C-alpha positions as CSV (number, residue, x, y, z in Angstrom):
1,X,21.3,-5.2,8.1
2,X,20.2,-2.1,9.3
3,X,18.4,-1.5,12.3
4,X,15.3,0.9,11.6
5,X,15.0,4.3,13.2
6,X,12.2,4.6,16.0
7,X,9.4,6.2,14.5
8,X,10.1,10.3,15.6
9,X,7.1,12.4,17.0
10,X,5.2,13.4,14.4
11,X,4.8,10.1,12.9
12,X,3.4,8.8,16.1
13,X,0.9,11.4,15.9
14,X,0.2,10.6,12.2
15,X,-0.7,6.8,13.1
16,X,-0.8,4.5,10.6
17,X,0.6,4.9,7.5
18,X,-0.3,4.3,3.6
19,X,1.2,3.5,0.0
20,X,0.5,4.0,-2.9
21,X,1.0,2.4,-6.3
22,X,-0.3,2.0,-9.9
23,X,-0.8,-1.7,-12.0
24,X,-1.4,-1.4,-15.5
25,X,-4.5,-3.2,-16.9
26,X,-4.3,-3.4,-20.5
27,X,-3.4,0.3,-21.4
28,X,-5.1,2.2,-18.5
29,X,-3.5,2.0,-15.5
30,X,-5.3,2.1,-11.7
31,X,-4.0,3.9,-8.5
32,X,-3.9,2.0,-5.7
33,X,-3.7,2.6,-2.0
34,X,-2.4,-0.1,0.9
35,X,-3.6,1.1,4.0
36,X,-0.7,-0.5,6.7
37,X,-0.1,-0.3,10.4
38,X,3.4,0.7,9.9
39,X,4.5,3.6,12.1
40,X,6.8,4.9,8.7
41,X,6.4,5.9,5.0
42,X,9.5,4.1,5.2
43,X,8.8,0.9,6.6
44,X,5.1,0.5,4.8
45,X,7.1,0.8,1.7
46,X,10.0,-1.1,2.4
47,X,6.7,-3.6,3.1
48,X,5.2,-2.7,-0.7
49,X,8.3,-3.7,-2.1
50,X,9.2,-7.0,0.2
51,X,5.6,-8.5,-0.2
52,X,5.1,-6.7,-3.8
53,X,3.0,-10.2,-5.5
54,X,1.0,-10.6,-2.6
55,X,-0.2,-7.5,-3.1
56,X,-0.2,-6.9,-6.9
57,X,-2.7,-10.1,-6.8
58,X,-4.8,-8.7,-3.9
59,X,-5.2,-5.2,-6.2
60,X,-5.9,-7.5,-9.4
61,X,-8.5,-9.5,-7.7
62,X,-10.6,-6.3,-6.8
63,X,-10.1,-5.4,-10.3
64,X,-11.2,-8.1,-11.7
65,X,-14.2,-8.3,-9.0
66,X,-15.5,-5.3,-10.3
67,X,-15.6,-3.9,-6.5
68,X,-14.5,-0.4,-7.3
69,X,-16.2,3.0,-7.5
70,X,-14.4,5.9,-9.2
71,X,-11.0,5.9,-7.0
72,X,-8.6,3.8,-6.5
73,X,-7.9,0.7,-5.6
74,X,-7.9,0.4,-1.5
75,X,-5.8,-2.3,0.1
76,X,-6.1,-2.9,4.2
77,X,-3.0,-5.2,5.9
78,X,-3.6,-5.5,9.0
């Protein structure tokens, strides 16, 4: 088991991290952004991969609801 590295001073200054991903809907792809409270990009990416089924469902639900403005689907995990 690996222990995550402590955040650098730059990462602490930057604050919570976001990761981008895409979901397919038919022949189209939709950009998504997952905003987290995690201090590093690596931890945010790891969270996305570990919780992919839940995050993907949230993105697809937002897409189905049509609550999109011409831009990426924005998801927030607190």
